[in-house]
Each structure stands twice: as C-alpha cells, then as structure tokens.
N, CA, C, O and the ligand as a Tripos MOL2 file, in Angstrom:
@<TRIPOS>MOLECULE
protein
  237   235    60     0     0
PROTEIN
NO_CHARGES

@<TRIPOS>ATOM
      1 N           0.8420   -1.2200    0.0000 N.3       1 MET1
      2 CA          0.0000    0.0000    0.0000 C.3       1 MET1
      3 C           0.8600    1.2460    0.0000 C.2       1 MET1
      4 O           1.7840    1.3900    0.8000 O.2       1 MET1
      5 N           0.5400    2.1200   -0.8940 N.am      2 PHE2
      6 CA          1.2510    3.3950   -1.0430 C.3       2 PHE2
      7 C           0.7370    4.4280   -0.0530 C.2       2 PHE2
      8 O          -0.4620    4.4550    0.2260 O.2       2 PHE2
      9 N           1.5800    5.2570    0.4750 N.am      3 SER3
     10 CA          1.0550    6.4080    1.2040 C.3       3 SER3
     11 C           1.4750    7.6700    0.4690 C.2       3 SER3
     12 O           2.6050    7.7820   -0.0060 O.2       3 SER3
     13 N           0.5560    8.6100    0.3820 N.am      4 LYS4
     14 CA          0.8580    9.8490   -0.3250 C.3       4 LYS4
     15 C           1.7470   10.7370    0.5280 C.2       4 LYS4
     16 O           1.5320   10.9070    1.7290 O.2       4 LYS4
     17 N           2.7210   11.2790   -0.1100 N.am      5 GLU5
     18 CA          3.6380   12.1440    0.6060 C.3       5 GLU5
     19 C           3.2720   13.5980    0.3440 C.2       5 GLU5
     20 O           3.0430   14.0060   -0.7950 O.2       5 GLU5
     21 N           3.2230   14.3550    1.4090 N.am      6 LYS6
     22 CA          2.9300   15.7780    1.2350 C.3       6 LYS6
     23 C           4.2170   16.5860    1.3800 C.2       6 LYS6
     24 O           4.9900   16.4050    2.3200 O.2       6 LYS6
     25 N           4.4120   17.4560    0.4440 N.am      7 ILE7
     26 CA          5.5710   18.3270    0.5580 C.3       7 ILE7
     27 C           5.1160   19.7860    0.5130 C.2       7 ILE7
     28 O           4.0900   20.1190   -0.0790 O.2       7 ILE7
     29 N           5.8930   20.6240    1.1400 N.am      8 THR8
     30 CA          5.5730   22.0410    1.1290 C.3       8 THR8
     31 C           6.5720   22.7770    0.2490 C.2       8 THR8
     32 O           7.7850   22.6610    0.4220 O.2       8 THR8
     33 N           6.0350   23.5350   -0.6960 N.am      9 ILE9
     34 CA          6.8880   24.3330   -1.5640 C.3       9 ILE9
     35 C           6.7470   25.7920   -1.1510 C.2       9 ILE9
     36 O           5.6370   26.3130   -1.0370 O.2       9 ILE9
     37 N           7.8730   26.4350   -0.9300 N.am     10 ALA10
     38 CA          7.8340   27.8370   -0.5140 C.3      10 ALA10
     39 C           7.8830   28.7510   -1.7270 C.2      10 ALA10
     40 O           8.6500   28.5290   -2.6640 O.2      10 ALA10
     41 N           7.0530   29.7790   -1.6890 N.am     11 TYR11
     42 CA          7.0270   30.7650   -2.7570 C.3      11 TYR11
     43 C           7.3200   32.1550   -2.2050 C.2      11 TYR11
     44 O           7.0830   32.4490   -1.0340 O.2      11 TYR11
     45 N           7.8290   32.9780   -3.0670 N.am     12 THR12
     46 CA          8.1130   34.3660   -2.7270 C.3      12 THR12
     47 C           7.3180   35.2520   -3.6790 C.2      12 THR12
     48 O           7.3140   35.0310   -4.8900 O.2      12 THR12
     49 N           6.6470   36.2560   -3.1220 N.am     13 VAL13
     50 CA          5.9470   37.2190   -3.9620 C.3      13 VAL13
     51 C           6.6980   38.5480   -3.9110 C.2      13 VAL13
     52 O           6.9110   39.1270   -2.8460 O.2      13 VAL13
     53 N           7.0860   39.0060   -5.0800 N.am     14 GLU14
     54 CA          7.7820   40.2820   -5.1880 C.3      14 GLU14
     55 C           6.8100   41.3460   -5.6720 C.2      14 GLU14
     56 O           5.9650   41.0760   -6.5260 O.2      14 GLU14
     57 N           6.9240   42.5450   -5.1350 N.am     15 LYS15
     58 CA          6.0050   43.6080   -5.5350 C.3      15 LYS15
     59 C           6.7420   44.9280   -5.7030 C.2      15 LYS15
     60 O           7.6000   45.3030   -4.9020 O.2      15 LYS15
     61 N           6.3740   45.6140   -6.7730 N.am     16 CYS16
     62 CA          6.9370   46.9310   -7.0220 C.3      16 CYS16
     63 C           6.1520   47.9680   -6.2160 C.2      16 CYS16
     64 O           4.9250   48.0180   -6.2940 O.2      16 CYS16
     65 N           6.8480   48.7790   -5.4570 N.am     17 GLY17
     66 CA          6.1870   49.7690   -4.6180 C.3      17 GLY17
     67 C           5.6000   50.9200   -5.4150 C.2      17 GLY17
     68 O           4.7720   51.6710   -4.8980 O.2      17 GLY17
     69 N           6.0130   51.0670   -6.6540 N.am     18 LYS18
     70 CA          5.5800   52.2050   -7.4450 C.3      18 LYS18
     71 C           4.3750   51.8830   -8.3310 C.2      18 LYS18
     72 O           3.3560   52.5700   -8.2680 O.2      18 LYS18
     73 N           4.4900   50.8360   -9.1570 N.am     19 CYS19
     74 CA          3.3810   50.5300  -10.0730 C.3      19 CYS19
     75 C           2.5370   49.3530   -9.5850 C.2      19 CYS19
     76 O           1.4760   49.0890  -10.1500 O.2      19 CYS19
     77 N           2.9820   48.6480   -8.5570 N.am     20 GLY20
     78 CA          2.1700   47.5740   -7.9960 C.3      20 GLY20
     79 C           2.3170   46.2340   -8.6960 C.2      20 GLY20
     80 O           1.6020   45.2840   -8.3750 O.2      20 GLY20
     81 N           3.2430   46.1480   -9.6540 N.am     21 MET21
     82 CA          3.4940   44.8950  -10.3510 C.3      21 MET21
     83 C           3.8620   43.7980   -9.3490 C.2      21 MET21
     84 O           4.6940   44.0030   -8.4650 O.2      21 MET21
     85 N           3.2300   42.6350   -9.5000 N.am     22 GLN22
     86 CA          3.5390   41.5280   -8.6020 C.3      22 GLN22
     87 C           4.0220   40.3210   -9.3700 C.2      22 GLN22
     88 O           3.5640   40.0470  -10.4800 O.2      22 GLN22
     89 N           4.9400   39.6120   -8.7760 N.am     23 LYS23
     90 CA          5.5000   38.4380   -9.4290 C.3      23 LYS23
     91 C           5.6730   37.3520   -8.3790 C.2      23 LYS23
     92 O           6.2080   37.5900   -7.2960 O.2      23 LYS23
     93 N           5.2120   36.1650   -8.7180 N.am     24 LYS24
     94 CA          5.3520   35.0380   -7.7970 C.3      24 LYS24
     95 C           6.4180   34.1090   -8.3430 C.2      24 LYS24
     96 O           6.4050   33.7690   -9.5260 O.2      24 LYS24
     97 N           7.3170   33.7090   -7.5100 N.am     25 ARG25
     98 CA          8.3520   32.7790   -7.9410 C.3      25 ARG25
     99 C           8.6640   31.8440   -6.7880 C.2      25 ARG25
    100 O           8.2070   32.0450   -5.6620 O.2      25 ARG25
    101 N           9.4280   30.8460   -7.0760 N.am     26 LYS26
    102 CA          9.8150   29.9270   -6.0130 C.3      26 LYS26
    103 C          10.7860   30.6030   -5.0590 C.2      26 LYS26
    104 O          11.6590   31.3720   -5.4600 O.2      26 LYS26
    105 N          10.6060   30.2930   -3.8030 N.am     27 PHE27
    106 CA         11.4900   30.8290   -2.7740 C.3      27 PHE27
    107 C          12.9190   30.3750   -3.0250 C.2      27 PHE27
    108 O          13.1640   29.2200   -3.3730 O.2      27 PHE27
    109 N          13.8530   31.2880   -2.8440 N.am     28 SER28
    110 CA         15.2460   30.8570   -2.8910 C.3      28 SER28
    111 C          15.9470   31.3010   -1.6210 C.2      28 SER28
    112 O          15.5800   32.3090   -1.0170 O.2      28 SER28
    113 N          16.9400   30.5550   -1.2280 N.am     29 ALA29
    114 CA         17.6370   30.8080    0.0270 C.3      29 ALA29
    115 C          18.1200   32.2490    0.0840 C.2      29 ALA29
    116 O          18.6760   32.7670   -0.8850 O.2      29 ALA29
    117 N          17.9050   32.8870    1.2150 N.am     30 GLY30
    118 CA         18.3530   34.2610    1.3740 C.3      30 GLY30
    119 C          17.2470   35.2830    1.1920 C.2      30 GLY30
    120 O          17.4310   36.4620    1.4940 O.2      30 GLY30
    121 N          16.0840   34.8320    0.6950 N.am     31 ASP31
    122 CA         14.9560   35.7450    0.5570 C.3      31 ASP31
    123 C          14.4920   36.1980    1.9370 C.2      31 ASP31
    124 O          14.2670   35.3820    2.8310 O.2      31 ASP31
    125 N          14.3550   37.5000    2.0920 N.am     32 MET32
    126 CA         13.8790   38.0160    3.3680 C.3      32 MET32
    127 C          12.7460   38.9930    3.1280 C.2      32 MET32
    128 O          12.7910   39.8170    2.2150 O.2      32 MET32
    129 N          11.7290   38.8820    3.9690 N.am     33 LEU33
    130 CA         10.5600   39.7330    3.8540 C.3      33 LEU33
    131 C          10.9570   41.2120    3.8320 C.2      33 LEU33
    132 O          11.7690   41.6610    4.6410 O.2      33 LEU33
    133 N          10.3820   41.9450    2.9090 N.am     34 PHE34
    134 CA         10.5590   43.3940    2.7670 C.3      34 PHE34
    135 C          11.9550   43.8250    2.3430 C.2      34 PHE34
    136 O          12.2820   45.0110    2.3970 O.2      34 PHE34
    137 N          12.7690   42.8850    1.9280 N.am     35 SER35
    138 CA         14.0830   43.2950    1.4450 C.3      35 SER35
    139 C          13.9790   43.6660   -0.0330 C.2      35 SER35
    140 O          13.1260   43.1490   -0.7550 O.2      35 SER35
    141 N          14.8500   44.5610   -0.4670 N.am     36 GLU36
    142 CA         14.8460   44.9760   -1.8640 C.3      36 GLU36
    143 C          15.4970   43.9050   -2.7200 C.2      36 GLU36
    144 O          16.5790   43.4140   -2.3980 O.2      36 GLU36
    145 N          14.8320   43.5420   -3.8190 N.am     37 VAL37
    146 CA         15.4030   42.4960   -4.6550 C.3      37 VAL37
    147 C          15.9240   43.0100   -5.9900 C.2      37 VAL37
    148 O          16.9490   42.5380   -6.4820 O.2      37 VAL37
    149 N          15.2260   43.9740   -6.5760 N.am     38 SER38
    150 CA         15.6550   44.4520   -7.8870 C.3      38 SER38
    151 C          14.9360   45.7380   -8.2490 C.2      38 SER38
    152 O          14.1260   46.2630   -7.4830 O.2      38 SER38
    153 N          15.2520   46.2260   -9.4250 N.am     39 LYS39
    154 CA         14.5000   47.3250  -10.0080 C.3      39 LYS39
    155 C          13.3440   46.7260  -10.8060 C.2      39 LYS39
    156 O          13.4530   45.6240  -11.3440 O.2      39 LYS39
    157 N          12.2490   47.4580  -10.8750 N.am     40 CYS40
    158 CA         11.0790   46.9920  -11.6060 C.3      40 CYS40
    159 C          11.3490   46.9910  -13.1110 C.2      40 CYS40
    160 O          12.0580   47.8510  -13.6330 O.2      40 CYS40
    161 N          10.7600   45.9950  -13.8000 N.am     41 ASP41
    162 CA         10.9200   45.9070  -15.2520 C.3      41 ASP41
    163 C          10.1080   46.9710  -15.9910 C.2      41 ASP41
    164 O          10.5360   47.4700  -17.0310 O.2      41 ASP41
    165 N           8.9370   47.3170  -15.4520 N.am     42 SER42
    166 CA          8.0440   48.2090  -16.1810 C.3      42 SER42
    167 C           8.1140   49.6700  -15.7420 C.2      42 SER42
    168 O           7.6230   50.5490  -16.4510 O.2      42 SER42
    169 N           8.7080   49.9370  -14.6010 N.am     43 CYS43
    170 CA          8.9390   51.3290  -14.2170 C.3      43 CYS43
    171 C          10.2890   51.3530  -13.5000 C.2      43 CYS43
    172 O          10.9750   50.3310  -13.4620 O.2      43 CYS43
    173 N          10.6840   52.4880  -12.9350 N.am     44 ASP44
    174 CA         11.9910   52.4790  -12.2630 C.3      44 ASP44
    175 C          11.8430   52.3580  -10.7490 C.2      44 ASP44
    176 O          12.7080   52.7880   -9.9850 O.2      44 ASP44
    177 N          10.7360   51.7690  -10.3400 N.am     45 GLY45
    178 CA         10.4890   51.5690   -8.9160 C.3      45 GLY45
    179 C          11.3400   50.4540   -8.3260 C.2      45 GLY45
    180 O          12.0180   49.7140   -9.0390 O.2      45 GLY45
    181 N          11.2830   50.3580   -7.0190 N.am     46 ILE46
    182 CA         12.0300   49.3200   -6.3180 C.3      46 ILE46
    183 C          11.1120   48.1400   -6.0350 C.2      46 ILE46
    184 O           9.9980   48.3060   -5.5380 O.2      46 ILE46
    185 N          11.5910   46.9640   -6.3560 N.am     47 VAL47
    186 CA         10.8210   45.7430   -6.0960 C.3      47 VAL47
    187 C          11.2760   45.1460   -4.7690 C.2      47 VAL47
    188 O          12.4620   44.8920   -4.5610 O.2      47 VAL47
    189 N          10.3210   44.9280   -3.8810 N.am     48 THR48
    190 CA         10.6340   44.3210   -2.5960 C.3      48 THR48
    191 C           9.8510   43.0280   -2.4160 C.2      48 THR48
    192 O           8.8860   42.7660   -3.1340 O.2      48 THR48
    193 N          10.2730   42.2340   -1.4600 N.am     49 ILE49
    194 CA          9.5690   40.9810   -1.1830 C.3      49 ILE49
    195 C           8.3550   41.2720   -0.3200 C.2      49 ILE49
    196 O           8.4590   41.7740    0.7990 O.2      49 ILE49
    197 N           7.2040   40.9390   -0.8770 N.am     50 GLU50
    198 CA          5.9300   41.2860   -0.2620 C.3      50 GLU50
    199 C           5.4490   40.1670    0.6700 C.2      50 GLU50
    200 O           4.8760   40.4130    1.7310 O.2      50 GLU50
    201 N           5.6980   38.9570    0.2380 N.am     51 LYS51
    202 CA          5.1180   37.8310    0.9640 C.3      51 LYS51
    203 C           5.9370   36.5800    0.7120 C.2      51 LYS51
    204 O           6.4360   36.3550   -0.3910 O.2      51 LYS51
    205 N           6.0630   35.7810    1.7410 N.am     52 ILE52
    206 CA          6.6750   34.4560    1.5860 C.3      52 ILE52
    207 C           5.6960   33.4630    2.1820 C.2      52 ILE52
    208 O           5.2820   33.5980    3.3330 O.2      52 ILE52
    209 N           5.3320   32.4690    1.3970 N.am     53 PHE53
    210 CA          4.3500   31.5180    1.9010 C.3      53 PHE53
    211 C           4.6270   30.1260    1.3670 C.2      53 PHE53
    212 O           5.3730   29.9480    0.4040 O.2      53 PHE53
    213 N           4.0230   29.1580    1.9970 N.am     54 GLY54
    214 CA          4.2180   27.7880    1.5630 C.3      54 GLY54
    215 C           2.9250   27.1800    1.0650 C.2      54 GLY54
    216 O           1.8540   27.4470    1.6100 O.2      54 GLY54
    217 N           3.0220   26.3650    0.0320 N.am     55 GLU55
    218 CA          1.8700   25.6340   -0.4570 C.3      55 GLU55
    219 C           2.1530   24.1510   -0.3120 C.2      55 GLU55
    220 O           3.2050   23.6520   -0.7120 O.2      55 GLU55
    221 N           1.1920   23.4690    0.2670 N.am     56 THR56
    222 CA          1.3640   22.0320    0.4600 C.3      56 THR56
    223 C           0.7540   21.2780   -0.7140 C.2      56 THR56
    224 O          -0.4050   21.4860   -1.0710 O.2      56 THR56
    225 N           1.5430   20.4120   -1.2960 N.am     57 VAL57
    226 CA          1.0400   19.6260   -2.4120 C.3      57 VAL57
    227 C           1.2350   18.1430   -2.1210 C.2      57 VAL57
    228 O           2.1860   17.7420   -1.4500 O.2      57 VAL57
    229 N           0.3160   17.3430   -2.6420 N.am     58 GLU58
    230 CA          0.4540   15.8970   -2.5000 C.3      58 GLU58
    231 C           1.1810   15.3400   -3.7080 C.2      58 GLU58
    232 O           0.9110   15.7300   -4.8440 O.2      58 GLU58
    233 N           2.0690   14.4600   -3.4650 N.am     59 GLN59
    234 CA          2.8010   13.8630   -4.5750 C.3      59 GLN59
    235 C           2.3260   12.4620   -4.8580 C.2      59 GLN59
    236 O           2.8380   11.8080   -5.7660 O.2      59 GLN59
    237 ZN          7.0360   49.1200  -11.2000 Zn       60 ZN60
@<TRIPOS>BOND
     1     1     2 1
     2     2     3 1
     3     3     4 2
     4     3     5 am
     5     5     6 1
     6     6     7 1
     7     7     8 2
     8     7     9 am
     9     9    10 1
    10    10    11 1
    11    11    12 2
    12    11    13 am
    13    13    14 1
    14    14    15 1
    15    15    16 2
    16    15    17 am
    17    17    18 1
    18    18    19 1
    19    19    20 2
    20    19    21 am
    21    21    22 1
    22    22    23 1
    23    23    24 2
    24    23    25 am
    25    25    26 1
    26    26    27 1
    27    27    28 2
    28    27    29 am
    29    29    30 1
    30    30    31 1
    31    31    32 2
    32    31    33 am
    33    33    34 1
    34    34    35 1
    35    35    36 2
    36    35    37 am
    37    37    38 1
    38    38    39 1
    39    39    40 2
    40    39    41 am
    41    41    42 1
    42    42    43 1
    43    43    44 2
    44    43    45 am
    45    45    46 1
    46    46    47 1
    47    47    48 2
    48    47    49 am
    49    49    50 1
    50    50    51 1
    51    51    52 2
    52    51    53 am
    53    53    54 1
    54    54    55 1
    55    55    56 2
    56    55    57 am
    57    57    58 1
    58    58    59 1
    59    59    60 2
    60    59    61 am
    61    61    62 1
    62    62    63 1
    63    63    64 2
    64    63    65 am
    65    65    66 1
    66    66    67 1
    67    67    68 2
    68    67    69 am
    69    69    70 1
    70    70    71 1
    71    71    72 2
    72    71    73 am
    73    73    74 1
    74    74    75 1
    75    75    76 2
    76    75    77 am
    77    77    78 1
    78    78    79 1
    79    79    80 2
    80    79    81 am
    81    81    82 1
    82    82    83 1
    83    83    84 2
    84    83    85 am
    85    85    86 1
    86    86    87 1
    87    87    88 2
    88    87    89 am
    89    89    90 1
    90    90    91 1
    91    91    92 2
    92    91    93 am
    93    93    94 1
    94    94    95 1
    95    95    96 2
    96    95    97 am
    97    97    98 1
    98    98    99 1
    99    99   100 2
   100    99   101 am
   101   101   102 1
   102   102   103 1
   103   103   104 2
   104   103   105 am
   105   105   106 1
   106   106   107 1
   107   107   108 2
   108   107   109 am
   109   109   110 1
   110   110   111 1
   111   111   112 2
   112   111   113 am
   113   113   114 1
   114   114   115 1
   115   115   116 2
   116   115   117 am
   117   117   118 1
   118   118   119 1
   119   119   120 2
   120   119   121 am
   121   121   122 1
   122   122   123 1
   123   123   124 2
   124   123   125 am
   125   125   126 1
   126   126   127 1
   127   127   128 2
   128   127   129 am
   129   129   130 1
   130   130   131 1
   131   131   132 2
   132   131   133 am
   133   133   134 1
   134   134   135 1
   135   135   136 2
   136   135   137 am
   137   137   138 1
   138   138   139 1
   139   139   140 2
   140   139   141 am
   141   141   142 1
   142   142   143 1
   143   143   144 2
   144   143   145 am
   145   145   146 1
   146   146   147 1
   147   147   148 2
   148   147   149 am
   149   149   150 1
   150   150   151 1
   151   151   152 2
   152   151   153 am
   153   153   154 1
   154   154   155 1
   155   155   156 2
   156   155   157 am
   157   157   158 1
   158   158   159 1
   159   159   160 2
   160   159   161 am
   161   161   162 1
   162   162   163 1
   163   163   164 2
   164   163   165 am
   165   165   166 1
   166   166   167 1
   167   167   168 2
   168   167   169 am
   169   169   170 1
   170   170   171 1
   171   171   172 2
   172   171   173 am
   173   173   174 1
   174   174   175 1
   175   175   176 2
   176   175   177 am
   177   177   178 1
   178   178   179 1
   179   179   180 2
   180   179   181 am
   181   181   182 1
   182   182   183 1
   183   183   184 2
   184   183   185 am
   185   185   186 1
   186   186   187 1
   187   187   188 2
   188   187   189 am
   189   189   190 1
   190   190   191 1
   191   191   192 2
   192   191   193 am
   193   193   194 1
   194   194   195 1
   195   195   196 2
   196   195   197 am
   197   197   198 1
   198   198   199 1
   199   199   200 2
   200   199   201 am
   201   201   202 1
   202   202   203 1
   203   203   204 2
   204   203   205 am
   205   205   206 1
   206   206   207 1
   207   207   208 2
   208   207   209 am
   209   209   210 1
   210   210   211 1
   211   211   212 2
   212   211   213 am
   213   213   214 1
   214   214   215 1
   215   215   216 2
   216   215   217 am
   217   217   218 1
   218   218   219 1
   219   219   220 2
   220   219   221 am
   221   221   222 1
   222   222   223 1
   223   223   224 2
   224   223   225 am
   225   225   226 1
   226   226   227 1
   227   227   228 2
   228   227   229 am
   229   229   230 1
   230   230   231 1
   231   231   232 2
   232   231   233 am
   233   233   234 1
   234   234   235 1
   235   235   236 2
@<TRIPOS>SUBSTRUCTURE
     1 MET1         2 RESIDUE 1 A MET
     2 PHE2         6 RESIDUE 1 A PHE
     3 SER3        10 RESIDUE 1 A SER
     4 LYS4        14 RESIDUE 1 A LYS
     5 GLU5        18 RESIDUE 1 A GLU
     6 LYS6        22 RESIDUE 1 A LYS
     7 ILE7        26 RESIDUE 1 A ILE
     8 THR8        30 RESIDUE 1 A THR
     9 ILE9        34 RESIDUE 1 A ILE
    10 ALA10       38 RESIDUE 1 A ALA
    11 TYR11       42 RESIDUE 1 A TYR
    12 THR12       46 RESIDUE 1 A THR
    13 VAL13       50 RESIDUE 1 A VAL
    14 GLU14       54 RESIDUE 1 A GLU
    15 LYS15       58 RESIDUE 1 A LYS
    16 CYS16       62 RESIDUE 1 A CYS
    17 GLY17       66 RESIDUE 1 A GLY
    18 LYS18       70 RESIDUE 1 A LYS
    19 CYS19       74 RESIDUE 1 A CYS
    20 GLY20       78 RESIDUE 1 A GLY
    21 MET21       82 RESIDUE 1 A MET
    22 GLN22       86 RESIDUE 1 A GLN
    23 LYS23       90 RESIDUE 1 A LYS
    24 LYS24       94 RESIDUE 1 A LYS
    25 ARG25       98 RESIDUE 1 A ARG
    26 LYS26      102 RESIDUE 1 A LYS
    27 PHE27      106 RESIDUE 1 A PHE
    28 SER28      110 RESIDUE 1 A SER
    29 ALA29      114 RESIDUE 1 A ALA
    30 GLY30      118 RESIDUE 1 A GLY
    31 ASP31      122 RESIDUE 1 A ASP
    32 MET32      126 RESIDUE 1 A MET
    33 LEU33      130 RESIDUE 1 A LEU
    34 PHE34      134 RESIDUE 1 A PHE
    35 SER35      138 RESIDUE 1 A SER
    36 GLU36      142 RESIDUE 1 A GLU
    37 VAL37      146 RESIDUE 1 A VAL
    38 SER38      150 RESIDUE 1 A SER
    39 LYS39      154 RESIDUE 1 A LYS
    40 CYS40      158 RESIDUE 1 A CYS
    41 ASP41      162 RESIDUE 1 A ASP
    42 SER42      166 RESIDUE 1 A SER
    43 CYS43      170 RESIDUE 1 A CYS
    44 ASP44      174 RESIDUE 1 A ASP
    45 GLY45      178 RESIDUE 1 A GLY
    46 ILE46      182 RESIDUE 1 A ILE
    47 VAL47      186 RESIDUE 1 A VAL
    48 THR48      190 RESIDUE 1 A THR
    49 ILE49      194 RESIDUE 1 A ILE
    50 GLU50      198 RESIDUE 1 A GLU
    51 LYS51      202 RESIDUE 1 A LYS
    52 ILE52      206 RESIDUE 1 A ILE
    53 PHE53      210 RESIDUE 1 A PHE
    54 GLY54      214 RESIDUE 1 A GLY
    55 GLU55      218 RESIDUE 1 A GLU
    56 THR56      222 RESIDUE 1 A THR
    57 VAL57      226 RESIDUE 1 A VAL
    58 GLU58      230 RESIDUE 1 A GLU
    59 GLN59      234 RESIDUE 1 A GLN
    60 ZN60       237 GROUP 0 **** ****
C-alpha cells in the first residue's frame, strides 16, 4: 500500500512599490521579507519581497 507524501513548496511574492506589479516565484535561500530584490521591469520603482508563503502539495 502506497502512502501519499505531502511536501511544502515555498514561494516568494515580489512587488513593485511604485506601479504595484507583482511576481510570484519559487522561494530561494536568502529571501527576506521586505528586502529589496531588484528594479522593476516596467517602471523604475524598487521591487521588494511582499510575501513568503508555503503551499502544500500531494505527490
Ligand atoms: Zn514598477
């Protein structure tokens, strides 16, 4: 008998403070809430980490 394994995948949501552009990507080591990650692609605003969350999926 098989048992389903649940794993949690962490995601990071980046948001531009100027135009509000949001991007969801997989969490990578070193990501910290509210830290600056890059310049925005569509304006010259600063993109910061808005949210870090985990999603549980069954494999
Ligand atoms: Zn922007």
